[in-house]
VOGU-830735 format. One record per residue (C-alpha): residue in three letters; x, y, z. Coordinates in steps of 0.2 Angstrom, whole numbers, plus 5000, padded with zeros to 4 digits. Layout:
# VOGU-830735
AlaXYZ
...
***
This chain:
# VOGU-830735
Met488253544964
Leu488153354967
Glu488953304983
Leu489953134981
Gly490352984994
Leu491952904996
Gly491452764982
Gly491052914971
Lys492553024973
Leu493752854971
Leu492652814955
Phe492952994948
Ala494852994952
Val494852814944
Ser494052884928
Ile495253034925
Ile496752914926
Ile495852804913
Gly495552964902
Met497153024903
Leu498152854901
Ser496952804886
Ser497552984878
Ala499352994883
Leu499952824884
Leu498752704873
Trp498552794856
Glu499552934852
Pro499352974833
Ile500652964821
Pro500453124812
Met500253104792
Ser501653184782
Ser501253324772
Glu501753214758
Glu500353074762
Val498953214765
Gln499353294748
Lys499453134738
Arg497753054748
Tyr496753224750
Gly497653364739
Pro497653474733
Trp496353564738
Ala495353564756
Met493953684763
Val493553714778
Ile491753764783
Gly491453874798
Gly491854044807
Asp492654014824
Asp494453994830
Val494253814828
Ala494153834809
Val495653944810
Gly496553824818
Trp496153684806
Val496653804790
Lys498253844798
Glu498653664801
Leu498153604785
Lys499153744777
Asn500653664786
Leu500353524778
Gly500453584761
Leu498653594756
Ser497953744746
Val496253794757
Ile494753864755
Leu493853954771
Val492153974770
Thr491054064784
Asp489254114787
Lys489254304787
Asn487754294799
Arg488754194812
Ile490554244811
Glu491454224829
Ser493254244826
Ser494154404824
Ser495554304816
Ile494754234801
Thr495254374788
Gly496954394783
Ile497654214783
Pro499054224770
Gly498754104755
Val497054054761
Ala495554084750
Ser494254154761
Tyr492554194757
Ser490954244768
Ile489254204761
Asp487354194769
Phe487054014771
Leu485154044773
Ala485054104755
Asp484754004739
Asn486354064731
Ser487453974744
Val487153794735
Phe487753884719
Phe489153954728
Ile489653784735
Asn489353704718
Gln490453834710
Thr491953784721
Leu492053594714
Thr493053674698
Arg494553644711
Asp495153484716
Ile494353474733
Gly494853304742
Leu494653354760
Val493153434768
Ile493053514787
Leu491153554794
Asn491353634808
Pro489653704814
Leu489753854826
Pro489453854845
Ser488153944854
Lys488154064869
Ala487353964885
Ser485554014888
Pro483953914897
Phe482953864882
Leu481453974885
Gln482554134887
Ser483054114870
Asp481754164857
Leu481254034844
Leu482154134831
Ala483754094840
His483653894841
Asn482853894822
Asn484553994819
Ile485653864826
Ile484653714816
Asp484753804800
Ser486753844803
Asn487153684811
Ile486053554803
Arg485153624788
Asn486753714779
Thr488053544786
Val486853424776
Thr486953534760
Ala488653554761
Thr488753354764
Ser487653324749
Ile488553424737
Phe490353354742
Leu489853174744
Ser488953154728
His490453254719
Phe491653124727
Val490652974724
Glu490453014706
Thr492253064702
Gly492852914713
Arg494353014718
Thr495052974737
Ser494353104748
Gly493853134766
Ile492453224777
Ile492653264794
Phe491253314806
Ile491753434821
Thr490553384833
Ser490653384853
Val490553284868
Thr488953364871
Ser488153264856
Leu488253114868
Gln487153184881
Gly485753314882
Ile486553484892
Ser485353634901
Gly485953794894
Lys486353724877
Val484753624873
Thr484553664854
Tyr486553654852
Ala486853494860
Ala485453404849
Ser485953494833
Lys487753404837
Ser486853254842
Phe486153244824
Leu487653284817
Asn488653144826
Ser487153014821
Phe487253084803
Ser489153064802
Leu489052894809
Gly487652844796
Leu488652904781
His490152814787
Asn489152644787
Glu488452694771
Tyr489852744761
Ser491652724769
Ser491752534764
Thr490952544746
Thr491752704740
Asn493452784743
Val492652914754
Asp493352924773
Ile492052984785
Leu492553034802
Ser491553124817
Cys492853214828
Leu492153224846
Ser492853354858
Gly492653454871
Asp493353654870
Leu494553654858
Lys494953834861
Ala495653804878
Asp497553744879
Trp497453644894
Lys496253534884
Val496953504869
Pro497653624854
Val496753624837
Ala498153584829
Gln498453434840
Ala496553374838
Ala496853404819
Gln498353274818
Gln497353164827
Cys495953184816
Leu496853164801
His497753004808
Ala496252904811
Leu495152974795
Pro495852844783
Leu496052714796
Gly494152674794
Ile493552744811
Ser491952814813
Ser492352934827
Leu493652994836
Thr493553064853
Val495053204854
Gly496053244870
Trp496353174887
Phe494953284895
Ser493553224883
Arg494153054886
Met494153054903
Leu492353134903
Ser491952984891
Ser492652874904
Ala491952954921
Ser490252934929
Pro488953014917
Tyr487753044934
Phe489053154941
Leu489553224926
Ile487753264921
Ser487453364936
Ala489053444940
Phe489153514922
Ser487453554919
Glu487653654935
Ser489053734930
Gly488553794913
Asp489953714905
Gly489253684889
Asp490753554882
Ala491053444897
Gln489953304894
Pro490053114895
Arg490152994880
Gln488852854881
Gly489752784867
His489152724851
Gly489752684834
Thr491452614832
Asp492352774843
Ile494252734845
Asn494152714862
Arg493052554859
Gly494052514843
Leu495752504850
Phe495552494867
***
């Protein structure tokens, strides 16, 4: 662990205060009403992902009155609560198979106006202690599959001209390489850059709202509950913001000293606790 002098400790303390104030005081989301969400993005939403974050999004969208399709990769389901969600159309498919494109195209028969793309996390392991297949599976799952789904839905939204939204669930790890999760963090970095590029290309010229949601560990209640993260993202989505750092904990990390955090959290193995270097029009830059 990196030893901090008095100056470093003061900087870290100030960073925590800035992060907490920016989240708690400077920008509190005004949740969209169910009527607003249904009018802009309804009646159907699709969530792609197989962990507890995906389940949290499904439940929040259901609470807002949307009909929801949950699509999981049967090769990488990481939640015990995926099945049996009342009123949700759940499908488990093999994203590495050619028929995954056919399946996603078939869902376009429903009036889907909102897509949540939530690549799955990976377990911490030094790069050379994981075999090449494990790294390639992360690339296939988090990059190839997400790009495929994005291409299909974005093409459909642009062609139909309907008001719609795409949210990429990325991570603060996407803004800084991290030991133990090298390939995962790199895949998140790709998705964050991918989302920002799409936002710049299409948000100002089409009716498609595109947002990158950067977060820490959404499953830990002391950081930010998934429902709160969903409310913040849905509030920011139609505002023309390209990226949003969710929760006081992640904003604190983005405000704190990068050198301290890189050293401290890389050694501790916390895969989601990394500083945001800042690029695009993040909510922290856009409003503060």
